[in-house]
Backbone as a printed PyTorch tensor [residue, N CA C, xyz], in Angstrom:
tensor([[[ -3.1750,  13.2060,   4.1350],
         [ -4.0060,  14.0110,   3.6640],
         [ -3.9480,  15.7600,   4.2320]],

        [[ -3.9630,  16.4730,   3.1550],
         [ -3.6540,  17.9130,   3.3960],
         [ -4.6670,  18.3830,   4.3680]],

        [[ -4.4690,  19.9830,   4.6350],
         [ -5.6680,  20.5610,   5.3790],
         [ -6.8110,  20.6550,   4.7810]],

        [[ -7.8990,  20.8820,   5.7460],
         [ -9.3040,  20.2620,   4.9130],
         [ -9.5940,  22.0250,   4.6820]],

        [[-10.6710,  22.1790,   3.3590],
         [-11.3200,  23.4630,   3.2910],
         [-12.6630,  23.5340,   3.6720]],

        [[-13.5640,  24.7610,   3.9270],
         [-14.7320,  24.5720,   4.6980],
         [-15.6270,  24.3480,   3.1080]],

        [[-16.4770,  23.4530,   3.1330],
         [-17.4250,  23.4730,   2.0230],
         [-17.9460,  24.8580,   1.4570]],

        [[-18.2780,  25.6050,   2.2730],
         [-19.0770,  26.7060,   2.0870],
         [-18.1970,  27.6030,   1.3780]],

        [[-16.7860,  27.5050,   1.5070],
         [-15.9140,  28.4340,   0.8690],
         [-15.5590,  27.8500,  -0.5550]],

        [[-15.7800,  26.3690,  -0.9040],
         [-15.3300,  25.9900,  -2.3770],
         [-16.6710,  25.3130,  -3.2770]],

        [[-17.7570,  25.3030,  -2.3600],
         [-18.7450,  24.6000,  -3.1680],
         [-20.0900,  25.2230,  -3.7460]],

        [[-20.7170,  25.2410,  -4.8660],
         [-21.5840,  26.1630,  -4.8850],
         [-22.8730,  25.7040,  -3.9200]],

        [[-23.6050,  26.7720,  -3.4030],
         [-24.5740,  26.6760,  -2.3670],
         [-25.5580,  25.2750,  -2.4940]],

        [[-25.8410,  25.1190,  -3.8580],
         [-26.7210,  24.3330,  -3.9210],
         [-26.0920,  22.8080,  -3.8350]],

        [[-25.0030,  22.7210,  -4.1480],
         [-24.2660,  21.4250,  -4.2400],
         [-24.0430,  21.0290,  -2.3620]],

        [[-23.9330,  22.1240,  -1.9120],
         [-23.3160,  22.0540,  -0.5030],
         [-24.7140,  21.8220,   0.5310]],

        [[-25.7200,  22.2830,  -0.2430],
         [-27.2130,  21.8780,   0.6280],
         [-27.2650,  20.1450,   0.5690]],

        [[-27.1530,  20.2160,  -0.8310],
         [-27.3390,  18.4410,  -1.0770],
         [-26.4620,  17.7110,  -0.5780]],

        [[-25.0800,  17.7270,  -0.4430],
         [-24.2470,  17.2190,   0.5430],
         [-24.4910,  16.9310,   1.9510]],

        [[-25.1990,  18.0080,   2.5260],
         [-25.6240,  18.1290,   3.9860],
         [-26.8700,  17.2940,   4.3010]],

        [[-27.6270,  17.0490,   3.3210],
         [-28.5550,  16.1260,   3.4200],
         [-28.0020,  14.5090,   3.6850]],

        [[-26.6760,  14.3990,   3.4330],
         [-26.3690,  12.9350,   3.5310],
         [-25.1270,  12.9620,   4.6990]],

        [[-24.9510,  13.8250,   4.8490],
         [-23.5660,  14.2080,   5.8690],
         [-23.4000,  15.3030,   6.3410]],

        [[-24.3070,  15.8620,   7.4260],
         [-24.2380,  17.2220,   7.6890],
         [-23.0040,  17.4640,   9.2640]],

        [[-22.3990,  18.3750,   9.1810],
         [-21.3620,  18.5310,  10.1100],
         [-20.4880,  17.6510,  10.2320]],

        [[-20.1680,  16.4990,   9.3710],
         [-19.2300,  15.7210,   9.7090],
         [-17.9780,  15.5050,   8.8390]],

        [[-16.8760,  15.4470,   8.8630],
         [-15.9560,  15.3410,   7.9360],
         [-16.1810,  14.3800,   6.9720]],

        [[-15.6000,  14.8270,   5.5940],
         [-15.7520,  14.0970,   4.4950],
         [-14.7200,  14.3640,   3.4350]],

        [[-14.1970,  12.9500,   3.3630],
         [-13.2410,  12.9200,   2.4110],
         [-13.4110,  12.8620,   0.7990]],

        [[-12.5780,  13.7040,   0.0760],
         [-13.3040,  13.1200,  -1.6310],
         [-11.6570,  13.1410,  -2.2380]],

        [[-11.7760,  11.9540,  -2.4340],
         [-10.3940,  11.4460,  -2.8870],
         [-10.4200,  11.9190,  -4.6940]],

        [[ -8.7630,  12.3130,  -4.8740],
         [ -8.3470,  12.6880,  -5.9160],
         [ -8.7800,  11.7410,  -7.2920]],

        [[ -9.0660,  12.2160,  -8.2210],
         [ -9.6160,  11.3840,  -9.6960],
         [ -8.4620,  10.5680, -10.0230]],

        [[ -8.9970,   9.2680, -10.0560],
         [ -8.3820,   8.4140, -10.4890],
         [ -6.9220,   8.6820, -11.1770]],

        [[ -6.8570,   9.1370, -12.2430],
         [ -5.7680,   9.2880, -12.8320],
         [ -4.4790,  10.0480, -12.2150]],

        [[ -4.9780,  10.8320, -11.1100],
         [ -4.0870,  11.8510, -10.3770],
         [ -3.7320,  11.0130,  -9.1250]],

        [[ -4.1130,   9.9630,  -8.6230],
         [ -3.8690,   9.3090,  -7.6360],
         [ -2.8310,   8.3760,  -7.7580]],

        [[ -1.5970,   8.4920,  -6.6450],
         [ -0.4450,   7.8040,  -6.5370],
         [ -0.9560,   6.6080,  -5.8960]],

        [[ -0.1140,   5.6060,  -6.3450],
         [ -0.6210,   4.1970,  -5.6790],
         [  0.0350,   4.1920,  -4.1440]],

        [[ -0.7300,   3.2020,  -3.6610],
         [ -0.0420,   2.7570,  -2.0140],
         [  1.2590,   3.0300,  -1.9480]],

        [[  1.8300,   3.9730,  -1.1810],
         [  3.4390,   3.5540,  -0.8600],
         [  4.4040,   4.3040,  -1.8680]],

        [[  3.6240,   4.7800,  -2.8350],
         [  4.6150,   5.2770,  -4.0210],
         [  5.3180,   6.7070,  -3.7100]],

        [[  4.3510,   7.5640,  -2.9250],
         [  5.0110,   8.8770,  -2.3610],
         [  5.9090,   8.9920,  -1.1640]],

        [[  5.7360,   7.9820,  -0.5480],
         [  6.6000,   7.7940,   0.7240],
         [  7.6980,   6.9170,   0.4520]],

        [[  7.6100,   6.1440,  -0.5310],
         [  8.8600,   4.9950,  -0.6030],
         [  8.7530,   3.7070,   0.0260]],

        [[  7.4570,   3.6440,   0.9150],
         [  7.0310,   2.4940,   1.2510],
         [  7.0490,   1.2360,   0.7260]],

        [[  6.4650,   1.3930,  -0.4130],
         [  6.2900,   0.3860,  -1.1180],
         [  7.6680,   0.0070,  -1.9850]],

        [[  8.6720,   0.6900,  -2.1860],
         [ 10.0530,   0.1270,  -2.5550],
         [ 10.6910,  -0.2580,  -1.4540]],

        [[ 10.4890,   0.1950,  -0.3500],
         [ 11.2100,  -0.8780,   0.5850],
         [ 10.8250,  -1.9000,   0.9400]],

        [[  9.3770,  -2.1740,   0.8360],
         [  8.9240,  -3.3990,   1.0530],
         [  9.4480,  -4.4980,  -0.1860]],

        [[  9.3250,  -3.9160,  -1.2620],
         [  9.8260,  -4.6280,  -2.1710],
         [ 11.2840,  -5.1500,  -2.3250]],

        [[ 12.0030,  -4.1490,  -1.6350],
         [ 13.4390,  -4.6320,  -1.5540],
         [ 13.7710,  -5.6260,  -0.1920]],

        [[ 12.8470,  -5.2520,   0.8780],
         [ 12.7930,  -6.1690,   1.9190],
         [ 12.5690,  -7.8420,   1.3030]],

        [[ 11.4030,  -7.6070,   0.5640],
         [ 10.9030,  -9.1180,  -0.0070],
         [ 11.9630,  -9.7590,  -0.9010]],

        [[ 12.8730,  -8.8190,  -1.6020],
         [ 13.7850,  -9.2510,  -2.2800],
         [ 14.7700,  -9.7320,  -1.4830]],

        [[ 15.4170,  -9.1990,  -0.3050],
         [ 16.3110, -10.0330,   0.2310],
         [ 15.5690, -11.0480,   1.0750]],

        [[ 14.7260, -11.0890,   1.5070],
         [ 14.0710, -12.5740,   2.0770],
         [ 14.0690, -13.7160,   1.3080]],

        [[ 13.9640, -13.4040,  -0.2590],
         [ 13.7960, -14.5120,  -1.0560],
         [ 15.2100, -14.8660,  -1.6420]],

        [[ 16.2860, -13.8860,  -1.5260],
         [ 17.5430, -14.2110,  -1.6260],
         [ 17.9990, -14.9440,  -0.5670]],

        [[ 18.0200, -14.5370,   0.6200],
         [ 18.3910, -15.0200,   1.9820],
         [ 17.8030, -16.8120,   1.8170]],

        [[ 16.2370, -16.9810,   1.4880],
         [ 16.0090, -18.2190,   1.5410],
         [ 16.6420, -19.3410,   0.2580]],

        [[ 16.8170, -18.4490,  -0.8200],
         [ 17.5500, -19.3740,  -1.7080],
         [ 19.0070, -19.6500,  -1.3460]],

        [[ 19.4040, -19.0780,  -0.4050],
         [ 20.7010, -19.4290,  -0.1270],
         [ 20.8480, -20.1560,   1.2190]],

        [[ 19.5980, -20.7930,   1.5570],
         [ 19.3860, -21.8110,   2.6320],
         [ 19.3240, -21.2100,   3.8730]],

        [[ 18.7780, -20.0530,   3.8670],
         [ 18.3420, -19.8510,   5.2800],
         [ 16.6270, -20.3580,   5.6520]],

        [[ 16.5890, -21.0150,   6.9680],
         [ 15.3280, -21.4860,   7.1440],
         [ 14.2470, -20.3680,   7.4310]],

        [[ 12.8710, -20.6790,   7.2820],
         [ 12.0250, -19.8530,   7.7450],
         [ 12.1480, -19.2790,   9.0190]],

        [[ 12.5400, -20.0650,  10.1520],
         [ 12.5730, -20.0260,  11.4580],
         [ 13.6740, -18.7900,  11.6760]],

        [[ 14.8490, -19.0300,  10.9020],
         [ 15.9330, -17.8680,  10.8860],
         [ 15.3560, -16.6130,  10.5000]],

        [[ 14.4050, -16.5550,   9.3460],
         [ 14.0390, -15.5060,   8.7620],
         [ 13.2030, -14.8130,   9.6110]],

        [[ 12.4350, -15.5460,  10.4770],
         [ 11.3620, -14.7890,  11.5290],
         [ 12.0100, -14.3110,  12.3850]],

        [[ 13.1470, -14.7460,  13.0310],
         [ 13.8840, -13.9960,  13.7100],
         [ 14.5470, -12.5180,  13.1490]],

        [[ 14.5790, -12.4510,  11.9290],
         [ 15.4900, -11.5300,  11.6080],
         [ 14.6860, -10.2390,  10.9810]],

        [[ 13.6640, -10.5310,  10.1660],
         [ 12.5620, -10.1360,   9.9180],
         [ 11.5030,  -9.6360,  10.7530]],

        [[ 11.2980, -10.4080,  11.6360],
         [ 10.0520, -10.0080,  12.6910],
         [  8.8740, -10.2390,  11.9490]],

        [[  8.7050, -11.2510,  11.1150],
         [  7.2810, -11.5890,  10.3180],
         [  7.6590, -13.4330,  10.5880]],

        [[  5.9520, -13.5930,  10.6610],
         [  5.4180, -14.8790,  10.9340],
         [  5.8110, -15.7800,   9.5640]],

        [[  5.9400, -17.0390,  10.3020],
         [  6.4100, -17.9790,   8.8570],
         [  5.3270, -18.0200,   7.9750]],

        [[  3.9860, -18.0660,   8.0750],
         [  2.8470, -17.7630,   6.9240],
         [  3.4770, -16.3320,   6.0560]],

        [[  3.8020, -15.4420,   6.6500],
         [  4.0550, -14.2870,   6.3120],
         [  5.1580, -14.4750,   5.0050]],

        [[  6.4150, -15.0020,   5.5770],
         [  7.6370, -15.2360,   4.8160],
         [  7.3780, -16.1940,   3.6870]],

        [[  6.4440, -17.3120,   4.2650],
         [  6.1950, -18.3730,   2.9570],
         [  5.3630, -17.6730,   1.7070]],

        [[  4.3090, -16.6800,   2.2470],
         [  3.5310, -15.6700,   1.1250],
         [  4.6270, -15.0580,   0.2820]],

        [[  5.5860, -14.3420,   1.0780],
         [  6.6050, -13.5450,   0.4400],
         [  7.6350, -14.5380,  -0.6200]],

        [[  7.8030, -15.3970,  -0.1550],
         [  8.8580, -16.3950,  -0.9140],
         [  8.1450, -16.8410,  -2.1760]],

        [[  6.8750, -17.3690,  -2.1070],
         [  6.0310, -17.8550,  -3.0410],
         [  5.7580, -16.7120,  -4.2600]],

        [[  5.5920, -15.5290,  -3.6890],
         [  5.1900, -14.2650,  -4.6240],
         [  6.4670, -14.0830,  -5.5520]],

        [[  7.6810, -14.2550,  -4.7100],
         [  9.0780, -13.6160,  -5.3970],
         [  9.3170, -15.2390,  -6.3480]],

        [[  8.7980, -16.0460,  -5.9590],
         [  9.3110, -17.3930,  -7.0140],
         [  8.5040, -17.1430,  -8.1110]],

        [[  7.1100, -16.6320,  -7.8500],
         [  6.4120, -16.6230,  -9.2710],
         [  7.3270, -15.2940,  -9.8330]],

        [[  7.1570, -14.4860,  -9.3780],
         [  7.8640, -13.1860,  -9.9200],
         [  9.0570, -13.5990, -10.6500]],

        [[  9.8710, -14.5170, -10.1400],
         [ 11.2050, -14.9630, -10.9760],
         [ 10.8580, -15.6760, -12.2700]],

        [[  9.9370, -16.4640, -11.9500],
         [  9.7080, -17.2760, -13.1580],
         [  8.8670, -16.6590, -14.2160]],

        [[  8.1370, -15.3140, -13.9380],
         [  7.8850, -14.7050, -14.9700],
         [  8.8230, -14.0370, -15.6080]],

        [[  9.8120, -13.1380, -14.7590],
         [ 10.9700, -12.6790, -15.3700],
         [ 11.5720, -13.4110, -16.3430]],

        [[ 11.7870, -14.8050, -15.9430],
         [ 12.8640, -15.6640, -16.7050],
         [ 12.2130, -16.4040, -17.7300]],

        [[ 10.7010, -16.2000, -17.6670],
         [  9.9280, -16.7580, -18.9700],
         [  9.7590, -18.1760, -18.7410]],

        [[ 10.0910, -18.8330, -17.7300],
         [  9.7940, -20.1600, -17.4470],
         [  8.2990, -20.5200, -17.2640]]])
């Protein structure tokens, strides 16, 4: 989140007074319009890194790595790994058309 702007400097006085009726003197976040908003992790690259990690997990699982081994390597719970593997299997089926 960027630096905040003072409402009295950017809002019409009538709108500022209306907002003050709901939230007087507290911080308020106003999100960007939906068409301008980037998805979670897109700007920071986090989403891509997680997708790459999940691809690696699935590839290792397909090569025969056990859930217990993957837990130690990726520091994730067995339940989390099973969810990742299941989702990757579904994605693989969709991609292959099966």
